[in-house]
C-alpha positions, 0 to 999 in steps of 0.5 A, spaced: 862 646 358 869 644 355 872 637 356 878 633 354 879 627 350 879 621 355 877 625 361 873 620 365 866 622 366 862 622 372 855 621 374 855 627 379 851 633 377 854 640 378 850 646 376 855 648 370 854 641 367 847 640 368 846 647 365 850 646 359 848 639 357 840 641 357 841 647 354 845 644 348 840 638 347 833 641 349 831 641 341 832 634 341 831 631 348 824 629 347 825 625 340 831 621 344 826 620 350 821 617 346 826 612 342 831 610 348 825 608 352 821 605 347 815 610 348 814 607 355 816 614 358 809 617 357 806 611 361 811 612 366 809 620 367 801 618 366 802 613 372 806 618 376 800 623 375 795 618 378 799 616 384 800 623 386 793 624 387 792 631 384 785 634 385 781 639 381 782 644 386 789 643 387 795 648 386 801 644 383 808 646 382 812 642 377 820 642 378 825 641 373 820 640 368 825 640 362 821 640 356 814 640 359 812 632 358 810 631 366 807 638 366 803 636 360 801 629 363 798 633 369 794 638 365 791 632 361 790 627 366 789 631 372 787 638 371 788 642 377 786 649 379 793 651 378 800 649 375 807 652 375 812 649 371 819 651 372 826 649 370 833 652 371 835 651 364 831 656 360 832 653 353 828 647 356 823 651 359 821 654 352 820 647 349 815 646 355 812 653 354 811 651 346 807 645 348 803 648 353 801 654 348 796 649 345 793 647 351 785 649 352 783 646 358 781 650 365 788 649 369 791 656 370 798 654 367 804 658 368 812 658 367 818 660 371 826 659 371 827 657 378 832 653 382 829 647 385 834 647 391 832 654 393 825 655 391 822 663 391 815 661 394 812 662 401 811 656 406 805 652 405 804 654 398 802 648 394 798 642 395 802 637 390 809 638 388 812 634 382 819 632 379 820 627 373 827 625 372 830 631 375 832 630 382 838 626 380 841 632 376 840 636 382 847 637 386 844 638 392 838 634 392 837 634 400 836 642 399 831 640 394 827 635 399 827 641 405 825 646 400 819 642 397 817 640 404 817 647 406 813 650 400 808 644 401 801 645 405 800 640 411 798 633 408 801 635 401 805 630 397 811 630 393 811 626 387 818 624 385 819 620 378 826 617 377 830 612 374 831 606 379 834 599 380 831 593 376 830 587 381 831 581 377 838 580 376 838 578 369 834 583 367 839 588 371 845 586 367 842 587 360 839 594 363 846 596 365 849 594 358 843 598 355 845 604 359 853 604 358 853 602 350 846 603 347 844 610 350 851 614 349 851 611 342 843 613 341 844 620 344 850 621 339 846 619 333 840 624 335 843 630 338 851 629 336 853 629 344 855 623 346 858 625 352 852 628 355 849 621 355 855 618 358 854 623 363 846 621 364 847 614 364 852 614 369 848 619 373 842 613 373 847 608 375 850 613 381 843 614 383 840 611 390 835 605 390 828 606 392 830 604 400 835 609 400 831 615 396 825 613 401 830 614 407 833 621 404 826 623 404 824 621 411 831 625 413 828 631 410 822 631 414 817 627 410 812 623 415 810 618 410 814 615 404 811 610 399 814 608 392 811 604 386 815 601 381 814 600 373 817 596 368 821 591 372 824 597 377 827 601 371 823 607 374 820 608 381 815 614 383 816 616 390 810 619 394 812 623 400 807 626 404 808 632 409 
């Protein structure tokens, strides 16, 4: 996506912006995640899988799967009967497929290019739906919430792993300085695309807090929403039950 020098970067996602950013940085995205999170991103995903309560007989749908880190965590720590890993950026999904090609467990895993805001699946098709750090990049997350509720079986769960707002005020101030200055600089160093990470840090700042996100999930028709915070509230997992 072309941009002009001095153009103000917004944290609001658009389909063109998200596809352009992630198709460009896909080969270097995992390295950035490991370094920028100080390696904590792996533990966040592991705990999200645990909170999702995935059973061995479950059929799981992983949305906005990107390079497949949450997909691989599900395979490693839950081993459901079936897992469909999806993303609407093929370049990201290809990285995930390469990772899964080395998987030797019992789960039947497959991949598909899918828009998480318009799911091409039957009603009541999945026991659990997951998404890791993808909801804030959806232009219409309300549509995603409605679609997920539709494809979940009664009693099924939507596990939303996403950045949130740290609670301790002093820590929050340091965290926002890190987002605004360190993340773009690190992104530029590792991917040569500073503006992509200026957008990503602003998308984190613009994303609703835990209570507001829970309210949006309730408004989409989920009967119960709980959340669990990690690393002083930097990240939260919302578990929404149909």
